[in-house]
N, C-alpha and C positions, 0 to 999 in steps of 0.2 A: 507494501499499500505508499501508496502515496498521501504527501499534502500539498496539495494547492493553495497557492494565493497568487492570485494577480491585482497590481493595484494600479491606479494615478489619479490624477485632479487632470479635467477639463471643466476650461473656465470656471471657476470656482467649487466644480461638481467632484469628491471623490468619486471614484471607481471601481468598487473591492467585488471580483470570484475568490469566493474559498469552499474548498470543498476537499474529497480526494476522491484521488484513483488509481485503480489497476489494471491501465495497460494503458500503451504508448493515444491509442483510440480516441483516452476516456481526459487527457489528456486536451490531443491535438482538437474534442468539442468544448471543451473547457474554454480550450483560445482563441476559439471560433465565435464563440460567447462573448467576451471578453472584445475580440476588435470593434465583432458587429456596434457593444453596446459604446464600447466610447469612441464611433459611428458616428452613432445616435444622438447621444450630447456634443459631437461641437456641430455636427449637421443643422441638429432639426429634426432628421427626415435618417428612413433608408439612404440605402447606397443603390442610384439606377444602374449599375452594374458592378461586378466583378469587379471592370478595374479601379474603381474607383476606393473599396474594402483596401486594395491591393496599392494602391499610393494609400492609403490613411495606415496601413501597419508600417507601410517604410515610413512612416513621417514619425510614429509612434516609437519605432525602434532607435531611431540614427540618435545618435548618438548628440548630446548637446553639449553644442559650441557658443561658448563666451569670451561677445564681444567685449573687446576694451579699454 
């Protein structure tokens, strides 16, 4: 069993998914749910295409770059 916790803050809203996973498939399902939820919070709607979801995921996972 793997304990899973995915968390981020977008537009002042904290999004968290917590649970247990027994397989990689369950981890993948939790990740996809997390990405979809963060997309909805950020954009106020469901994605129009898979491309929108992929771009959102890439932006969400991009390293933070500090500008001085």
